[in-house]
TIDODREN-914640 format. One record per residue (C-alpha): residue in three letters; y, z, x. Coordinates in steps of 0.5 Angstrom, whole numbers, padded with zeros to 4 digits, always signed. Layout:
ALAYZX/...
//
This chain:
MET+0000+0000+0000/HIS+0007-0002+0003/GLU+0011+0004+0005/ALA+0017+0002+0000/GLU+0013+0002-0006/VAL+0010+0009-0005/LYS+0013+0014-0010/THR+0012+0021-0008/GLU+0015+0027-0013/ILE+0015+0034-0010/TYR+0017+0039-0015/ILE+0020+0045-0013/ALA+0019+0051-0017/ALA+0025+0056-0018/HIS+0027+0061-0022/ARG+0034+0062-0019/GLU+0039+0058-0016/ALA+0038+0056-0009/ASP+0039+0051-0004/MET+0034+0045-0004/PRO+0032+0039+0000/SER+0037+0033-0002/GLY+0032+0027-0001/ALA+0030+0023-0008/CYS+0023+0025-0007/PHE+0025+0033-0008/VAL+0025+0035-0015/PRO+0028+0042-0017/ILE+0025+0045-0024/GLN+0027+0051-0027/VAL+0021+0055-0029/GLY+0021+0060-0034/LYS+0026+0056-0037/SER+0024+0058-0045/LEU+0025+0066-0042/SER+0032+0065-0039/ASN+0039+0063-0042/GLU+0041+0060-0036/ASP+0041+0052-0034/MET+0040+0052-0027/TYR+0037+0045-0026/PRO+0037+0039-0030/ILE+0029+0039-0031/GLY+0026+0046-0034/ASP+0019+0047-0036/ASP+0021+0048-0043/THR+0021+0041-0046/GLY+0015+0037-0048/ASP+0008+0040-0048/ASN+0009+0046-0044/ILE+0007+0053-0042/SER+0014+0056-0040/GLU+0013+0062-0044/LYS+0007+0064-0040/ASN+0012+0064-0033/HIS+0011+0072-0033/THR+0003+0071-0032/PHE+0003+0064-0029/CYS+0008+0064-0024/GLU+0010+0057-0021/LEU+0004+0054-0025/THR+0008+0053-0031/ALA+0012+0048-0027/LEU+0005+0045-0025/TYR+0003+0044-0032/TRP+0009+0041-0034/VAL+0009+0036-0029/TRP+0002+0035-0031/LYS+0003+0034-0038/ASN+0010+0030-0038/THR+0010+0026-0032/SER+0006+0020-0030/GLY+0007+0014-0025/GLN+0007+0017-0018/ASP+0003+0015-0013/TYR+0003+0022-0010/VAL+0005+0029-0013/GLY+0007+0035-0010/LEU+0009+0043-0011/PHE+0014+0047-0007/HIS+0017+0053-0008/TYR+0025+0054-0008/ARG+0024+0058-0001/ARG+0017+0056+0001/HIS+0016+0049+0004/LEU+0011+0045+0008/ASN+0013+0042+0015/PHE+0013+0035+0015/SER+0015+0034+0023/LEU+0010+0033+0028/VAL+0012+0040+0032/GLU+0008+0046+0030/TRP+0013+0052+0031/PRO+0012+0059+0032/GLU+0009+0063+0026/ASP+0009+0070+0024/GLN+0003+0074+0022/TRP+0002+0071+0016/GLY+0002+0064+0019/VAL+0009+0062+0016/VAL+0015+0060+0020/VAL+0021+0064+0018/TYR+0028+0061+0018/PRO+0034+0065+0016/ALA+0037+0059+0011/MET+0036+0052+0009/ASP+0041+0049+0013/ASP+0041+0042+0017/GLU+0037+0045+0023/TYR+0032+0047+0018/VAL+0032+0040+0015/ASP+0031+0037+0021/ALA+0026+0042+0024/ASN+0021+0040+0019/ASN+0023+0033+0017/LEU+0025+0035+0010/THR+0027+0028+0008/ASP+0025+0022+0004/ALA+0023+0018+0010/GLY+0020+0025+0013/VAL+0015+0025+0007/SER+0013+0018+0007/PHE+0012+0019+0014/PHE+0008+0025+0014/VAL+0004+0023+0007/ALA+0003+0016+0010/ASP-0004+0014+0007/ASN-0007+0021+0007/ASP-0010+0023+0000/ILE-0008+0031+0000/VAL-0003+0034+0005/LEU-0005+0042+0005/PRO-0002+0048+0008/LYS-0005+0050+0014/ARG-0011+0054+0013/TRP-0010+0061+0015/ASP-0015+0067+0017/VAL-0015+0073+0013/ARG-0017+0077+0018/GLN-0010+0077+0021/ALA-0009+0082+0015/GLY-0015+0086+0016/SER-0020+0083+0011/ARG-0026+0080+0013/THR-0027+0075+0007/MET-0023+0071+0002/ARG-0026+0075-0004/GLU-0025+0081+0000/HIS-0017+0079+0001/TYR-0016+0078-0006/LYS-0019+0085-0007/ASN-0015+0088-0002/GLY-0008+0085-0005/GLY-0004+0091-0008/HIS-0003+0088-0015/HIS-0010+0085-0015/ASN-0016+0087-0020/ILE-0022+0084-0017/LYS-0026+0084-0024/ASP-0021+0079-0026/TYR-0022+0074-0020/ASP-0030+0075-0021/ARG-0029+0074-0028/ALA-0026+0067-0026/THR-0031+0065-0022/GLU-0036+0067-0027/ILE-0033+0062-0032/ILE-0033+0057-0027/LYS-0040+0058-0026/LYS-0042+0057-0033/LYS-0037+0051-0035/TYR-0038+0048-0028/PRO-0044+0050-0025/ALA-0043+0044-0020/TYR-0038+0048-0017/ALA-0042+0055-0016/PRO-0044+0053-0008/PHE-0037+0052-0007/VAL-0035+0059-0010/ARG-0039+0062-0005/LYS-0037+0058+0000/VAL-0030+0060-0001/ASN-0031+0068-0002/GLU-0035+0068+0004/SER-0030+0064+0008/SER-0025+0068+0013/GLY-0019+0063+0011/GLY-0016+0059+0006/PHE-0010+0055+0004/PHE-0005+0059+0001/THR+0002+0059-0003/ASN+0000+0054-0008/MET+0003+0048-0004/PHE+0001+0041-0003/VAL+0002+0034-0004/MET-0004+0030-0007/LYS-0005+0023-0010/ARG-0004+0023-0017/ASP-0011+0022-0020/ILE-0013+0028-0015/PHE-0007+0032-0018/ASP-0010+0030-0025/GLN-0017+0032-0024/TYR-0015+0039-0021/CYS-0010+0041-0026/SER-0015+0039-0032/TRP-0020+0043-0028/LEU-0015+0049-0026/PHE-0012+0050-0033/ASP-0019+0050-0037/VAL-0021+0055-0033/LEU-0015+0060-0033/PHE-0014+0059-0041/GLU-0021+0061-0042/LEU-0020+0067-0037/GLU-0013+0069-0041/ARG-0017+0069-0047/GLN-0022+0074-0044/ILE-0018+0079-0040/ASP-0013+0085-0043/LEU-0006+0085-0040/SER-0003+0090-0044/ALA-0004+0096-0039/TYR-0002+0091-0033/SER+0005+0092-0029/ILE+0010+0087-0028/GLN+0007+0085-0021/GLU+0000+0085-0024/ASN+0001+0081-0030/ARG+0002+0075-0025/VAL-0005+0075-0025/PHE-0006+0068-0026/GLY-0001+0066-0021/TYR-0005+0070-0016/ILE-0012+0067-0018/SER-0010+0060-0018/GLU-0009+0060-0010/TRP-0017+0062-0009/LEU-0019+0057-0015/PHE-0015+0052-0011/ASN-0019+0053-0005/ILE-0025+0052-0009/PHE-0023+0046-0012/VAL-0021+0043-0005/GLU-0028+0045-0002/LYS-0031+0041-0008/TYR-0027+0035-0007/ILE-0028+0034+0000/TYR-0035+0035-0001/ASP-0036+0030-0006/HIS-0031+0025-0003/ARG-0033+0025+0005/GLY-0028+0019+0007/VAL-0022+0023+0004/LYS-0016+0024+0008/ILE-0014+0031+0009/ARG-0008+0033+0013/GLU-0005+0040+0014/SER+0002+0043+0015/GLN+0005+0049+0017/ARG+0008+0053+0011/THR+0016+0055+0012/PHE+0020+0061+0009/VAL+0027+0061+0008/GLU+0030+0068+0008/ASN+0036+0067+0004/ALA+0035+0062-0002/LEU+0043+0060-0003/THR+0048+0058+0002/SER+0052+0054-0002/VAL+0054+0053-0009/THR+0054+0047-0013/PRO+0060+0045-0018/PHE+0057+0046-0025/PHE+0062+0040-0028/ASP+0063+0034-0025/GLU+0070+0034-0027/ASN+0076+0037-0030/ALA+0074+0044-0029/VAL+0077+0051-0027/PRO+0072+0054-0022/ILE+0073+0062-0023/VAL+0069+0067-0018/LEU+0068+0074-0021/SER+0064+0080-0017/PHE+0061+0086-0020/ASN+0055+0090-0021/ASP+0050+0092-0027/ALA+0054+0098-0028/PHE+0060+0095-0029/THR+0058+0090-0034/PRO+0061+0092-0040/TYR+0068+0092-0037/ALA+0067+0085-0033/GLY+0065+0083-0040/ALA+0071+0084-0043/CYS+0075+0081-0037/ILE+0070+0075-0038/GLN+0071+0075-0046/SER+0079+0075-0045/ILE+0078+0069-0040/ILE+0074+0065-0046/ASN+0080+0067-0051/THR+0085+0064-0047/SER+0081+0058-0045/SER+0083+0051-0047/SER+0077+0046-0051/ASP+0079+0040-0047/THR+0078+0044-0040/ASN+0071+0046-0037/TYR+0071+0053-0034/ASP+0065+0054-0029/LEU+0065+0062-0028/VAL+0060+0064-0022/VAL+0059+0071-0022/ILE+0057+0073-0015/ASN+0052+0079-0015/ASP+0046+0083-0012/ASP+0043+0087-0018/ILE+0045+0084-0025/SER+0039+0085-0030/ASP+0037+0080-0034/ASN+0039+0083-0040/SER+0046+0084-0038/LYS+0046+0076-0036/ALA+0044+0075-0043/LEU+0049+0078-0046/LEU+0054+0076-0041/THR+0052+0068-0042/SER+0052+0070-0050/LEU+0060+0071-0050/ALA+0061+0063-0049/GLY+0058+0062-0056/GLY+0054+0056-0054/ARG+0061+0052-0052/ALA+0059+0046-0047/ASN+0065+0047-0043/ILE+0064+0054-0041/SER+0058+0055-0036/ILE+0057+0063-0034/ARG+0052+0063-0028/PHE+0050+0069-0023/ILE+0049+0068-0016/GLU+0046+0073-0011/VAL+0049+0074-0005/GLY+0048+0081-0003/PHE+0043+0078+0003/ILE+0049+0076+0007/PHE+0052+0083+0007/ASP+0045+0086+0008/LYS+0046+0086+0016/PHE+0053+0090+0016/ASN+0054+0097+0015/LEU+0059+0096+0009/ASP+0064+0102+0008/THR+0066+0104+0001/HIS+0070+0110-0001/MET+0075+0112-0007/HIS+0073+0108-0013/PHE+0071+0102-0009/SER+0064+0099-0009/ARG+0060+0094-0004/GLU+0061+0088-0009/THR+0068+0088-0007/TYR+0066+0085+0000/TYR+0063+0079-0003/ARG+0069+0075-0004/LEU+0069+0075+0003/CYS+0064+0070+0003/ILE+0067+0065-0002/PRO+0070+0060+0003/GLU+0063+0059+0006/ILE+0058+0059+0000/PHE+0063+0055-0005/SER+0065+0050+0001/LYS+0063+0044-0004/TYR+0069+0046-0008/SER+0076+0044-0007/ARG+0079+0050-0010/ILE+0077+0057-0013/ILE+0080+0062-0017/TYR+0077+0069-0015/ILE+0079+0075-0020/ASP+0077+0082-0020/THR+0074+0084-0027/ASP+0078+0090-0028/THR+0083+0085-0031/ILE+0085+0082-0038/VAL+0087+0075-0038/LYS+0092+0073-0043/ARG+0094+0066-0040/ASP+0090+0060-0039/LEU+0087+0060-0032/ALA+0088+0053-0032/GLU+0095+0054-0031/LEU+0094+0058-0025/PHE+0089+0053-0022/ALA+0094+0048-0022/THR+0099+0052-0018/ASP+0102+0048-0012/LEU+0100+0052-0006/GLN+0105+0048-0002/GLY+0100+0047+0004/LYS+0098+0054+0004/MET+0090+0057+0005/VAL+0091+0062-0001/GLY+0095+0064-0007/ALA+0096+0071-0009/VAL+0101+0076-0011/ARG+0105+0080-0006/ASP+0103+0087-0007/CYS+0108+0092-0009/VAL+0104+0098-0009/MET+0103+0097-0001/THR+0111+0095-0001/GLY+0112+0102-0004/PHE+0107+0106+0001/ARG+0111+0103+0007/LYS+0117+0105+0004/LEU+0115+0112+0003/ARG+0111+0112+0009/ILE+0105+0114+0005/PRO+0099+0116+0011/SER+0093+0112+0011/MET+0086+0115+0010/ALA+0084+0120+0016/GLU+0078+0115+0018/CYS+0084+0110+0020/GLY+0088+0115+0024/GLY+0092+0118+0018/LEU+0098+0113+0020/ASP+0103+0111+0016/ALA+0102+0105+0012/ASP+0107+0101+0016/THR+0104+0103+0022/TYR+0097+0102+0020/LEU+0098+0095+0018/ARG+0102+0093+0024/GLY+0098+0097+0029/TYR+0091+0098+0026/VAL+0090+0092+0022/GLY+0094+0087+0026/MET+0099+0084+0021/PRO+0106+0083+0025/ASP+0109+0082+0018/PRO+0107+0088+0014/ALA+0112+0085+0008/GLY+0107+0079+0007/TYR+0101+0084+0005/PHE+0098+0081-0002/GLN+0094+0084-0007/ALA+0087+0081-0007/GLY+0085+0082-0014/VAL+0087+0075-0016/MET+0087+0069-0011/ILE+0087+0062-0011/PHE+0083+0059-0005/ASP+0084+0052-0003/LEU+0078+0051+0001/PRO+0079+0045+0005/ARG+0085+0048+0008/ILE+0080+0054+0011/ASP+0078+0052+0018/ASP+0070+0053+0020/MET+0071+0059+0024/TYR+0073+0063+0018/PRO+0065+0065+0017/ASP+0065+0067+0024/ARG+0071+0071+0024/VAL+0069+0075+0018/ARG+0062+0077+0021/SER+0066+0079+0027/ILE+0070+0084+0023/LEU+0064+0087+0019/GLU+0060+0087+0025/SER+0065+0091+0029/GLY+0064+0097+0024/ARG+0071+0098+0024/ARG+0074+0102+0017/TYR+0079+0100+0013/TRP+0084+0103+0008/PHE+0083+0098+0003/LEU+0077+0095+0005/ASP+0076+0087+0005/GLN+0083+0087+0002/ASP+0086+0089+0009/ILE+0081+0084+0012/LEU+0083+0078+0008/ASN+0090+0080+0009/LEU+0089+0080+0017/LEU+0085+0073+0016/PHE+0090+0069+0012/GLN+0097+0072+0014/GLY+0102+0067+0015/ASN+0098+0062+0010/VAL+0099+0065+0003/HIS+0103+0062-0002/TYR+0106+0068-0006/LEU+0105+0067-0014/ASP+0109+0070-0020/MET+0108+0077-0020/GLN+0106+0076-0028/TRP+0099+0073-0025/ASN+0097+0080-0023/VAL+0101+0086-0026/TYR+0098+0092-0024/HIS+0098+0097-0030/GLY+0101+0103-0026/ASN+0096+0108-0026/GLY+0100+0113-0030/ASP+0106+0112-0024/VAL+0111+0107-0027/HIS+0116+0113-0028/THR+0115+0116-0021/PHE+0112+0112-0016/PHE+0115+0105-0018/ALA+0121+0107-0019/ASN+0122+0108-0012/LEU+0120+0101-0010/PRO+0126+0097-0007/SER+0130+0094-0012/GLY+0128+0087-0012/ILE+0121+0089-0012/ARG+0122+0094-0017/LYS+0125+0089-0022/ALA+0120+0083-0021/TYR+0115+0088-0023/MET+0118+0091-0029/ASP+0120+0084-0031/ALA+0113+0082-0030/ARG+0110+0088-0034/LYS+0114+0085-0040/ALA+0110+0079-0041/PRO+0104+0079-0036/TYR+0099+0073-0035/ILE+0094+0078-0032/ILE+0093+0085-0033/HIS+0090+0089-0027/TYR+0087+0096-0028/ALA+0087+0097-0021/GLY+0087+0105-0018/GLU+0082+0110-0021/LYS+0085+0111-0028/LYS+0082+0105-0032/PRO+0083+0104-0039/TRP+0076+0106-0041/SER+0076+0113-0038/PHE+0084+0114-0040/PRO+0085+0110-0047/LEU+0092+0112-0047/ILE+0094+0109-0040/ASP+0099+0103-0040/PHE+0096+0097-0043/ALA+0090+0100-0045/ILE+0090+0097-0052/ASP+0090+0090-0049/PHE+0083+0092-0046/TRP+0080+0095-0052/THR+0082+0090-0057/VAL+0078+0085-0052/LEU+0072+0090-0051/ARG+0072+0090-0059/GLU+0070+0083-0059/THR+0064+0084-0054/PRO+0057+0087-0055/TRP+0059+0093-0051/TYR+0064+0096-0055/GLU+0060+0101-0059/PHE+0057+0103-0052/VAL+0064+0105-0049/VAL+0066+0108-0055/MET+0060+0113-0055/ARG+0060+0114-0048/ASN+0067+0117-0049/ALA+0065+0120-0055/ARG+0060+0124-0052/GLY+0065+0127-0047/MET+0062+0124-0041/SER+0067+0125-0035/GLU+0064+0120-0030/THR+0069+0115-0028/VAL+0066+0109-0028/GLN+0070+0104-0022/HIS+0068+0097-0020/GLY+0061+0099-0022/SER+0060+0106-0019/ILE+0060+0113-0023/ILE+0064+0117-0018/VAL+0066+0124-0019/GLY+0068+0126-0012/LEU+0073+0131-0009/ARG+0078+0126-0008/ASP+0079+0125-0016/ILE+0079+0132-0017/ALA+0085+0133-0012/ARG+0089+0127-0015/ALA+0088+0130-0022/VAL+0091+0137-0019/ALA+0096+0133-0015/ASN+0099+0129-0020/PRO+0103+0133-0024/ILE+0106+0138-0018/ALA+0106+0132-0013/PRO+0107+0125-0016/LEU+0105+0119-0012/GLY+0111+0117-0007/SER+0114+0124-0007/LYS+0115+0128-0001/ARG+0111+0133-0003/ARG+0105+0128-0004/SER+0106+0125+0003/ALA+0106+0133+0005/LEU+0099+0134+0001/ARG+0096+0127+0004/LYS+0098+0129+0011/ILE+0094+0136+0010/TYR+0088+0133+0007/ASN+0088+0128+0013/VAL+0088+0134+0018/THR+0082+0137+0014/GLN+0078+0131+0014/LYS+0079+0130+0022/ILE+0077+0137+0023/ARG+0071+0136+0018/ASN+0069+0130+0022/
//
């Protein structure tokens, strides 16, 4: 067969967004699509003849079944996983204990090393009948045989496997010798990955699912844990070996080629735009505990959105539950012009010791990776989720940044801190704000300090060295007063277009008539004018409207929250008299919060008395440390 005429499709099973090989022969397929509210890929396993709802027990086999029943005409069909692939190069790379070659990410180096291109697939598959993962010796894991290795699996029940082999012997007696051969073998082909001719693929699927569906009828999963429930996915790896051994025996001339297995540690290094045109991309970051308040923010974005504009909302996170995701995506109400997606980015920061204090949580750092993982976008809006949006973000997105890398509002709070010589926290030396910014952070022009809760990133203008500079700062372990906001100010100083203050109006935290009254006249007027008609209200600081219902602009939050599924939850929390302060997803009641509650009436923020108390506090912290 001429190479140009060969049609190969390798389906890549994925339950989350991930980087994919770009060749035409690689086809991502979303598994368990019928159980998800998210649209991640053009193809899902929930159309036509499918078993998508069985994904929690059949794992990647729901993709295998879908391909078998709903596609045709290929010369070769294959199956990969979103982080597992086969090496199609002629080079064998160093493997770990499990016979896998591990890479940090699917970057150009990974694709090149493993020849994961259309040409690479065509070259490696060539005239072979089956491409298998390299046989792995189970003795590497302390097992003597394949059957024993299944028995030793932490979430395996050997009775299930034995029952599957009894079904094979009864329904397909010619397979009995190969059951024994595989059971007593010391190695096999793992991870349900392969490329094979379509006719062999059809034979395999017909046999495999006949066995597994019968097994499904015979075993009771009601007492199984989530991991144990994946039984049919687990067993299929052993059944694959039985089928292959029988096929090789029956077809003495079959051409088999083995390939190393690869594994990508970090599934996603770049996000692809959801809409092709006329879109406003918006990035948010929060954790699962903060979902009710982030839900109000997202609802406010939707309320102010335009029907003739697309809104691409991406939540960068690490732990948002499936239930929270379902509730959040339901806010869009099926509107085709609004997409809400969830991208896990915690792995990027796992290697760093991220300092958090006050009301901040780990998720605040995640916006630092925006220029890196959103490089396929031209422009991005980032917005904190302790906000309520009152104006269409498409207007903010269209702002002329006049050649600057980012757009943000000048931070009037830091202006006040500098004017009143508020000392930074003890861990940063207790320096007054101006000295802290100049000497500790390294900002020659502290007056340019911006508030990072609402930002526009003009991504093509941000140079390629940005990710390296971020990593260098985080690796240093240096502590910052306002965490990643200080880091962003350091990285973008001199490259900021200052937005109208209406786009990020600080609610005041109860200090409007004390601290804000002491701001320089020009800043004070701009702030007071912005408060009259805010485009975005930002509940920065420790006094959030859900804990302090009478705080300034609280009514705006509660009005929107009433439209979401979390209204009763938040009301009940307050009604029960819960005293926790939930800030950016963390429930924190600490000495700092108690101290502020005591200090506010006798020493308002910005007063000399408050400054003196802060200095005393810093001294005691140094003594303690």
